[in-house]
N, CA, C and O of each residue as an XYZ file, in Angstrom:
684
protein
N     129.244     25.024    146.316
C     129.418     26.605    146.070
C     127.908     27.121    146.101
O     127.102     26.386    145.530
N     127.484     28.120    146.606
C     126.272     28.817    146.569
C     126.049     30.110    145.924
O     126.973     30.924    145.930
N     124.984     30.385    145.392
C     124.924     31.938    144.863
C     125.431     32.862    145.869
O     126.416     33.550    145.599
N     124.972     32.927    146.773
C     125.324     33.903    147.800
C     127.032     33.992    147.920
O     127.509     35.100    147.673
N     127.767     33.138    148.203
C     129.159     33.079    148.351
C     129.617     33.716    147.078
O     130.537     34.525    147.195
N     129.181     33.515    145.993
C     130.042     33.789    144.522
C     129.313     35.306    144.812
O     130.131     36.169    145.128
N     128.272     35.632    144.767
C     127.934     36.956    145.233
C     128.711     37.850    145.885
O     129.099     38.961    145.524
N     128.930     37.132    147.071
C     129.916     38.156    148.012
C     131.439     37.969    147.259
O     132.096     39.006    147.165
N     131.847     37.122    146.893
C     132.956     37.223    145.913
C     133.220     38.159    144.996
O     134.304     38.731    144.886
N     131.841     38.423    144.029
C     131.919     39.318    143.414
C     131.613     41.001    143.690
O     131.768     41.967    142.943
N     131.144     40.906    145.006
C     131.209     42.257    145.507
C     132.497     42.401    146.055
O     132.771     43.599    146.122
N     133.328     41.743    146.440
C     134.723     41.914    146.905
C     135.721     42.266    146.030
O     136.696     42.947    146.347
N     135.456     41.725    144.702
C     135.819     42.587    143.319
C     135.498     43.961    143.309
O     136.279     44.911    143.248
N     134.096     43.965    143.384
C     133.865     45.655    143.220
C     134.475     46.266    144.369
O     134.920     47.341    143.969
N     134.758     46.110    145.766
C     135.556     47.003    146.671
C     136.744     46.989    146.076
O     137.341     48.060    145.964
N     137.366     45.701    145.544
C     138.859     46.131    145.439
C     138.963     47.140    144.152
O     140.080     47.571    143.865
N     138.165     47.414    143.602
C     138.090     48.355    142.254
C     137.498     49.634    142.564
O     137.521     50.480    141.670
N     136.975     49.923    143.669
C     136.208     50.907    144.162
C     136.950     52.225    144.234
O     137.934     52.252    144.972
N     136.577     53.460    143.489
C     137.052     54.500    143.331
C     136.027     55.424    144.435
O     134.899     55.068    144.775
N     136.777     56.779    144.923
C     136.403     57.501    145.881
C     134.660     58.068    145.601
O     133.715     58.100    146.389
N     134.742     58.428    144.292
C     133.123     58.632    143.714
C     132.459     57.737    143.563
O     131.344     58.010    143.119
N     132.754     56.289    143.827
C     131.883     55.055    143.845
C     131.388     54.930    145.082
O     130.384     54.234    145.232
N     132.039     55.625    146.284
C     131.760     54.605    147.817
C     130.315     54.842    148.285
O     129.786     53.976    148.981
N     129.682     55.886    147.974
C     128.447     56.245    148.394
C     127.383     55.206    147.949
O     126.478     54.839    148.699
N     127.549     54.753    146.674
C     126.525     53.805    145.792
C     127.052     52.651    146.532
O     126.208     51.965    147.109
N     128.419     52.266    146.639
C     128.578     50.913    147.434
C     128.041     50.828    148.483
O     127.306     49.863    148.689
N     128.206     51.635    149.296
C     127.736     51.906    150.948
C     126.296     51.512    150.747
O     125.813     50.627    151.454
N     125.456     52.233    149.651
C     123.864     52.340    149.917
C     123.670     50.985    149.710
O     123.048     50.469    150.638
N     124.025     50.125    148.702
C     123.767     49.021    147.775
C     124.382     47.925    148.676
O     123.701     46.919    148.873
N     125.787     48.039    149.324
C     125.894     46.915    150.182
C     126.468     46.940    151.475
O     127.657     46.788    151.756
N     125.251     47.202    152.447
C     125.533     47.512    153.430
C     126.081     46.637    154.441
O     125.601     45.504    154.384
N     127.181     46.867    155.601
C     127.393     45.851    155.977
C     128.372     44.854    155.422
O     128.570     43.762    155.954
N     128.935     45.244    154.405
C     129.688     44.283    153.903
C     131.041     44.349    154.466
O     131.596     43.260    154.612
N     131.667     45.371    154.801
C     132.694     45.575    155.643
C     132.220     46.329    156.917
O     131.111     46.854    156.829
N     132.850     46.451    158.010
C     132.465     47.248    159.191
C     131.930     48.638    158.803
O     132.556     49.061    157.831
N     131.208     49.286    159.131
C     130.637     50.536    159.074
C     132.099     51.458    159.370
O     132.469     52.207    158.467
N     132.631     51.407    160.211
C     133.868     52.079    160.967
C     134.885     52.410    159.739
O     135.578     53.424    159.652
N     134.833     51.479    158.932
C     135.891     51.473    157.806
C     135.696     52.918    156.907
O     136.624     53.569    156.427
N     134.396     53.207    156.820
C     134.410     54.414    155.761
C     134.716     55.962    156.400
O     135.003     56.996    155.797
N     134.545     55.721    157.830
C     134.771     57.000    158.491
C     136.010     57.301    159.500
O     136.248     58.447    159.882
N     136.760     56.198    159.889
C     137.876     56.261    160.802
C     138.902     56.433    159.772
O     138.749     55.992    158.633
N     140.060     57.136    160.195
C     140.978     57.419    159.679
C     142.396     56.473    160.032
O     142.206     55.656    160.933
N     143.200     56.479    159.688
C     144.445     56.374    159.908
C     145.915     57.004    159.065
O     146.519     56.667    158.047
N     146.108     58.202    160.210
C     147.304     58.658    159.565
C     146.832     59.375    158.263
O     147.631     59.583    157.350
N     145.659     59.713    158.194
C     144.994     60.741    157.243
C     144.660     59.669    156.039
O     144.585     60.069    154.877
N     144.515     58.649    156.289
C     144.120     57.514    155.179
C     142.865     56.726    155.664
O     143.105     55.947    156.587
N     141.401     56.777    155.170
C     140.200     55.995    155.316
C     140.713     54.573    155.422
O     141.425     54.133    154.520
N     140.420     53.888    156.385
C     140.725     52.749    156.822
C     140.130     51.659    155.548
O     140.664     50.553    155.467
N     139.163     51.980    154.707
C     138.770     51.026    153.870
C     139.704     51.067    152.788
O     139.731     50.146    151.972
N     140.483     52.062    152.705
C     141.628     52.691    151.504
C     142.438     51.485    151.765
O     142.485     50.530    150.990
N     143.239     51.582    153.174
C     144.189     50.880    153.548
C     143.975     49.219    153.295
O     144.704     48.483    152.630
N     142.784     48.872    154.012
C     142.454     47.362    153.377
C     142.332     46.974    152.020
O     142.819     45.915    151.624
N     141.528     47.993    151.050
C     141.670     48.039    149.866
C     142.725     47.913    149.202
O     142.763     47.140    148.245
N     143.649     48.552    149.531
C     145.215     48.377    148.918
C     145.677     47.089    149.378
O     146.302     46.463    148.521
N     145.557     46.590    150.364
C     146.217     45.578    150.603
C     145.508     44.208    149.735
O     146.186     43.441    149.052
N     144.235     44.110    149.896
C     143.490     43.426    149.040
C     143.722     43.461    147.604
O     143.620     42.408    146.975
N     144.118     44.891    146.818
C     144.515     44.802    145.563
C     145.888     44.194    145.480
O     146.151     43.499    144.498
N     146.723     44.374    146.349
C     148.270     43.811    146.291
C     147.952     42.081    146.445
O     148.919     41.386    146.133
N     147.064     41.548    146.761
C     146.960     40.332    147.190
C     146.009     39.616    146.024
O     145.945     38.393    145.905
N     145.442     40.346    145.368
C     144.499     39.906    144.636
C     144.911     38.840    143.651
O     145.757     39.140    142.809
N     144.381     37.587    143.673
C     145.349     36.220    142.445
C     146.221     35.934    142.897
O     146.905     35.158    142.231
N     146.870     36.427    144.543
C     148.100     35.550    144.920
C     147.711     35.454    146.115
O     148.298     36.266    146.829
N     146.785     34.651    146.798
C     146.301     34.764    148.220
C     147.371     34.013    148.912
O     147.208     32.803    148.757
N     148.228     34.259    149.499
C     149.101     33.315    150.305
C     148.308     33.150    151.700
O     147.377     33.856    152.086
N     148.831     32.171    152.295
C     148.694     31.898    153.727
C     148.573     32.908    154.562
O     147.573     33.075    155.261
N     149.896     33.897    154.555
C     149.797     34.800    155.354
C     149.015     35.937    155.256
O     148.833     36.765    156.149
N     148.447     35.945    153.861
C     147.537     37.476    153.416
C     146.256     36.723    153.492
O     145.367     37.560    153.333
N     145.790     35.662    153.642
C     144.680     35.045    153.786
C     144.305     35.483    155.237
O     143.342     36.205    155.493
N     145.227     34.934    156.220
C     145.170     35.483    157.837
C     144.773     36.834    158.092
O     143.668     37.134    158.545
N     145.732     37.698    157.780
C     145.478     39.097    157.574
C     144.024     39.867    157.299
O     143.389     40.742    157.888
N     143.810     38.961    155.916
C     142.448     39.681    155.274
C     141.418     39.115    156.098
O     140.354     39.733    156.153
N     141.573     37.811    156.893
C     140.388     37.627    157.836
C     140.411     37.900    159.217
O     139.401     37.929    159.920
N     141.493     38.088    159.585
C     141.518     38.178    161.020
C     141.996     39.802    161.405
O     141.277     40.575    162.038
N     143.185     40.092    160.948
C     143.799     41.377    161.303
C     143.030     42.729    161.102
O     143.212     43.804    161.675
N     142.336     42.468    160.363
C     141.343     43.593    159.890
C     140.569     43.946    161.069
O     140.312     45.135    161.261
N     140.172     43.067    161.870
C     139.529     43.081    163.013
C     140.014     44.324    163.987
O     139.186     44.907    164.686
N     141.132     44.617    163.988
C     141.985     45.530    164.922
C     141.460     47.181    164.258
O     141.500     48.245    164.875
N     141.111     47.015    163.215
C     140.987     48.512    162.729
C     139.567     48.648    162.731
O     139.209     49.508    161.927
N     138.551     48.057    163.403
C     137.221     48.473    163.419
C     137.260     49.252    164.902
O     138.017     49.113    165.864
N     136.300     49.990    164.705
C     135.994     51.188    166.188
C     135.510     50.239    167.131
O     134.567     49.511    166.822
N     136.139     50.156    168.425
C     135.819     49.725    169.585
C     134.153     49.717    170.072
O     133.607     48.847    170.750
N     133.668     50.697    169.626
C     132.056     51.131    170.020
C     131.360     50.320    169.126
O     130.260     49.929    169.519
N     131.835     49.874    167.710
C     131.030     49.282    166.933
C     130.395     47.929    167.721
O     131.104     47.125    168.326
N     129.182     47.846    167.623
C     128.646     46.567    168.078
C     128.656     45.183    167.169
O     127.952     45.213    166.159
N     129.120     44.424    167.343
C     128.832     42.977    166.424
C     128.219     42.123    166.947
O     128.404     41.873    168.139
N     127.121     41.290    166.024
C     126.660     40.117    166.600
C     127.463     39.321    166.894
O     128.499     39.434    166.239
N     127.450     38.286    167.839
C     128.027     37.311    168.168
C     127.396     35.970    168.701
O     126.376     36.032    169.389
N     127.968     34.779    168.405
C     127.458     33.879    168.927
C     128.178     33.176    170.294
O     129.395     33.275    170.452
N     127.667     32.746    170.874
C     128.304     31.977    172.088
C     128.323     30.445    171.948
O     127.271     29.813    171.843
N     129.664     29.790    171.948
C     130.039     28.299    171.607
C     130.812     27.908    172.768
O     131.896     28.483    172.870
N     130.565     27.205    173.519
C     131.226     26.356    174.635
C     131.778     27.754    175.623
O     132.865     27.689    176.197
N     130.995     28.849    175.718
C     131.596     29.933    176.655
C     132.301     30.616    176.186
O     132.852     31.409    176.949
N     132.605     30.667    174.920
C     133.428     31.549    173.923
C     132.647     32.398    173.091
O     131.751     31.920    172.394
N     132.981     33.962    173.104
C     132.147     34.795    172.384
C     132.845     34.540    170.691
O     134.034     34.556    170.373
N     131.772     34.339    169.914
C     132.459     34.193    168.635
C     131.738     35.163    167.721
O     130.528     35.073    167.515
N     132.671     36.290    167.061
C     131.712     37.206    166.362
C     131.478     36.716    164.737
O     132.033     35.954    163.945
N     130.442     37.532    164.746
C     129.950     36.762    163.011
C     130.731     37.509    162.031
O     131.088     38.683    162.128
N     130.980     36.603    160.968
C     131.674     37.153    159.972
C     131.288     37.971    159.011
O     130.192     37.702    158.520
N     131.825     38.847    158.609
C     130.987     39.935    157.532
C     130.994     39.031    156.327
O     131.439     37.883    156.313
N     130.409     39.726    155.242
C     130.590     38.927    153.707
C     131.728     38.981    153.422
O     132.241     38.048    152.803
N     132.552     40.244    153.843
C     133.909     40.407    153.362
C     134.760     39.151    153.681
O     135.485     38.542    152.895
N     134.525     38.878    155.010
C     135.534     37.321    155.248
C     134.986     36.204    154.330
O     135.675     35.534    153.559
N     133.753     36.102    154.503
C     133.405     34.880    153.612
C     134.235     34.896    152.062
O     134.873     33.961    151.576
N     134.054     35.972    151.595
C     134.460     36.223    150.140
C     135.811     35.889    150.051
O     136.199     35.093    149.196
N     136.736     36.536    151.027
C     138.227     36.270    150.890
C     138.541     34.448    151.253
O     139.351     33.732    150.663
N     137.704     34.090    152.283
C     137.810     32.520    152.394
C     137.610     31.994    150.994
O     138.421     31.164    150.585
N     136.817     32.306    150.367
C     135.914     31.710    149.350
C     137.246     31.649    148.198
O     137.899     30.708    147.746
N     137.291     33.195    147.971
C     138.492     33.195    146.929
C     139.947     32.518    147.430
O     140.810     32.270    146.588
N     140.160     32.242    148.820
C     141.218     31.488    148.915
C     141.083     30.073    148.874
O     142.049     29.328    149.042
N     140.046     29.709    148.679
C     139.691     28.119    148.684
C     139.774     27.707    147.119
O     140.195     26.649    146.652
N     139.252     28.847    146.434
C     139.317     28.640    144.958
C     139.895     29.811    144.371
O     139.236     30.781    143.996
N     141.284     29.688    144.290
C     141.942     30.883    143.893
C     142.000     31.255    142.226
O     142.415     32.299    141.724
N     141.473     30.116    141.573
C     141.415     30.479    140.175
C     140.371     31.445    139.572
O     140.284     31.803    138.397
N     139.433     31.864    140.844
C     138.576     32.878    140.339
C     139.103     33.925    140.645
O     138.240     34.784    140.466
N     140.014     34.388    141.006
C     140.543     36.029    141.384
C     141.148     36.183    140.459
O     142.315     35.790    140.454
N     140.604     36.797    139.350
C     141.767     37.033    138.160
C     141.397     38.511    137.687
O     140.375     39.042    138.121
N     142.264     39.187    136.770
C     142.261     40.403    136.112
C     141.730     40.212    134.863
O     141.924     39.191    134.203
N     141.081     41.128    134.512
C     140.288     41.226    133.275
C     141.442     41.536    132.150
O     142.208     42.490    132.288
N     141.501     40.634    131.007
C     142.266     40.790    130.130
C     142.291     42.364    128.937
O     143.144     42.777    128.151
N     141.186     42.770    129.253
C     141.096     43.757    128.474
C     141.311     45.522    129.183
O     141.790     46.569    128.748
N     140.688     45.107    130.415
C     140.641     46.589    131.243
C     141.549     46.565    132.422
O     141.865     47.546    133.095
N     142.025     45.031    132.636
C     142.735     45.152    133.905
C     142.048     45.136    135.430
O     142.608     45.182    136.525
N     140.757     45.061    135.127
C     140.008     45.276    136.751
C     140.208     43.984    137.384
O     140.386     43.010    136.653
N     140.202     43.835    138.752
C     139.948     42.587    139.220
C     138.162     42.337    139.193
O     137.180     43.075    139.274
N     138.427     40.705    139.015
C     136.946     40.130    139.038
C     136.951     38.812    138.949
O     137.839     38.200    138.356
N     135.997     38.279    139.509
C     135.626     36.761    140.171
C     135.159     36.090    138.849
O     134.195     36.629    138.306
N     135.555     35.284    138.407
C     135.574     34.127    137.548
C     134.183     33.142    137.855
O     134.132     32.634    138.976
N     133.184     32.891    136.998
C     132.345     32.261    137.621
C     132.435     30.558    136.655
O     131.905     29.528    137.073
N     133.155     30.656    135.470
C     133.816     29.519    134.804
C     134.957     29.537    134.650
O     135.388     30.663    134.401
N     135.933     28.485    134.699
C     137.378     28.558    134.471
C     137.839     29.139    133.045
O     139.037     29.377    132.892
N     136.944     29.373    132.006
C     137.338     29.886    130.585
C     137.111     31.063    130.405
O     137.333     31.488    129.271
N     136.538     32.108    131.547
C     136.082     33.426    131.488
C     137.548     34.245    131.444
O     138.459     33.810    132.149
N     137.720     35.173    130.796
C     139.159     36.195    130.495
C     138.545     37.755    130.853
O     139.203     38.693    131.303
N     137.238     37.749    130.555
C     136.806     39.514    130.638
C     135.929     39.583    131.823
O     135.239     38.601    132.097
N     135.889     40.624    132.536
C     135.062     41.070    133.663
C     133.547     41.496    133.278
O     132.619     41.590    134.081
N     133.489     41.731    131.899
C     132.036     41.884    131.723
C     131.661     41.640    130.190
O     132.458     41.183    129.371
N     130.708     41.903    129.988
C     129.985     41.731    128.407
C     130.523     42.626    127.578
O     130.704     42.243    126.422
N     130.918     44.040    127.942
C     131.494     45.217    127.382
C     133.143     44.923    126.936
O     133.641     45.182    125.840
N     133.740     44.385    127.972
C     135.021     43.828    128.022
C     135.256     42.657    126.725
O     136.213     42.738    125.955
N     134.284     41.653    126.649
C     134.335     40.881    125.954
C     134.031     41.378    124.520
O     134.936     41.247    123.697
N     132.812     41.956    124.110
C     132.302     42.734    122.947
C     133.588     43.471    122.223
O     133.909     43.405    121.037
N     134.156     44.111    123.175
C     135.375     45.083    122.689
C     136.438     44.376    122.218
O     137.032     44.785    121.220
N     136.900     43.004    122.988
C     138.079     42.128    122.810
C     137.538     41.296    121.376
O     138.304     41.172    120.420
N     136.754     40.991    121.361
C     136.260     40.486    119.859
C     136.267     41.249    118.850
O     136.632     40.769    117.777
N     135.857     42.665    118.926
C     135.778     43.373    117.823
C     137.267     43.730    117.581
O     137.680     43.433    116.460
N     138.111     44.289    118.396
C     139.528     44.287    118.349
C     140.186     43.164    117.610
O     141.034     43.378    116.743
N     139.682     41.643    118.052
C     140.204     40.873    117.248
C     139.899     40.445    115.662
O     140.510     39.734    114.864
N     138.713     41.186    115.590
C     137.899     41.096    114.078
C     138.706     41.951    113.370
O     139.151     41.680    112.255
N     138.945     43.111    114.049
C     139.704     44.075    113.236
C     141.008     43.477    112.564
O     141.234     43.212    111.383
N     141.899     43.332    113.848
C     143.089     42.703    113.682
C     143.325     41.867    112.490
O     144.271     42.044    111.723
N     142.067     40.581    112.312
C     142.293     39.811    111.659
C     141.998     40.396    110.306
O     142.759     40.162    109.367
N     140.965     41.119    110.166
C     140.661     41.846    108.664
C     141.765     42.954    108.224
O     141.860     43.164    107.014
N     142.546     43.626    109.042
C     143.841     44.234    108.571
C     144.711     43.373    107.922
O     145.196     43.665    106.828
N     145.005     42.096    108.637
C     145.941     41.333    107.955
C     145.389     40.342    106.961
O     146.326     39.682    106.511
N     144.342     40.017    106.494
C     143.777     38.935    105.551
C     142.666     39.505    105.009
O     142.067     38.684    104.315
N     142.025     40.818    105.047
C     141.114     41.444    104.499
C     141.346     41.759    102.891
O     140.545     41.497    101.993
N     142.398     42.270    102.777
C     142.505     42.433    100.881
C     142.895     40.945    100.451
O     142.738     40.728     99.250
N     143.281     40.090    101.070
C     143.399     38.766    100.496
C     141.630     38.125    100.177
O     141.182     37.490     99.223
N     140.997     38.616    101.393
C     139.747     37.659    101.521
C     139.251     38.648    100.018
O     139.146     38.054     98.945
N     139.050     39.766    100.081
C     138.639     40.263     98.909
C     138.762     40.079     97.854
O     137.787     40.108     97.103
N     140.050     39.815     97.400
C     140.456     39.377     96.041
C     140.064     37.765     95.830
O     140.055     37.324     94.681
N     139.771     36.979     96.849
C     139.435     35.752     96.663
C     137.836     35.741     96.331
O     137.288     35.000     95.514
N     137.270     36.639     97.072
C     135.710     36.743     96.878
C     135.210     37.511     95.477
O     134.117     37.307     94.948
N     136.310     38.509     94.945
C     136.098     38.309     93.515
C     136.269     37.685     92.549
O     135.649     37.827     91.495
N     137.240     36.809     92.799
C     137.799     35.731     91.942
C     136.475     34.689     91.946
O     135.977     34.394     90.860
N     135.922     34.143     93.180
C     134.731     33.438     92.972
C     133.513     33.828     92.449
O     132.636     33.135     91.932
N     133.565     35.081     92.652
C     132.616     35.669     91.857
C     132.472     35.824     90.311
O     131.394     35.835     89.717
N     133.530     35.927     89.821
C     134.074     35.795     88.367
C     133.861     34.540     87.816
O     133.401     34.334     86.693
N     134.289     33.497     88.827
C     134.159     31.694     88.226
C     132.841     31.534     88.059
O     132.408     31.022     87.027
N     131.943     31.998     89.164
C     130.639     31.390     89.098
C     129.903     31.795     87.694
O     129.158     31.078     87.027
N     130.353     33.269     87.400
C     129.770     33.623     85.997
C     129.966     32.921     84.684
O     129.420     33.349     83.667
């Protein structure tokens, strides 16, 4: 696995969590991650990016073979036919260049343990190590603090009592 592939998978997670207010930021910072037409073409009053985002959200963490095929190939039918794609000719066959979106889907299909939900906020994220449970440092910190508060609530009075006793015995 190279860093570019993991970065594309993380970008896919960002795309899956995208809200209407974040679209301009995402388009500006991740151009050509998905076909440009996705952002402007609508299908029965729903922009295409939303349709594919919903399908990705439903599939996150449980990428079955049929969902992988749909996410990798069927989405091509939603691209505006006037949109020009780069391609390579191999053996007389025109092979379109894959978008980073497709690379990320394939990567997560092969390494399904990486596509998870944050245990704190519930957002979709990509694990870099198997033990990771949270999507960000903020969620990790918040969860740790909540755990400490819970322990203190349960054991704090006893700890304080024992502390007072040990101080008295030292005197």
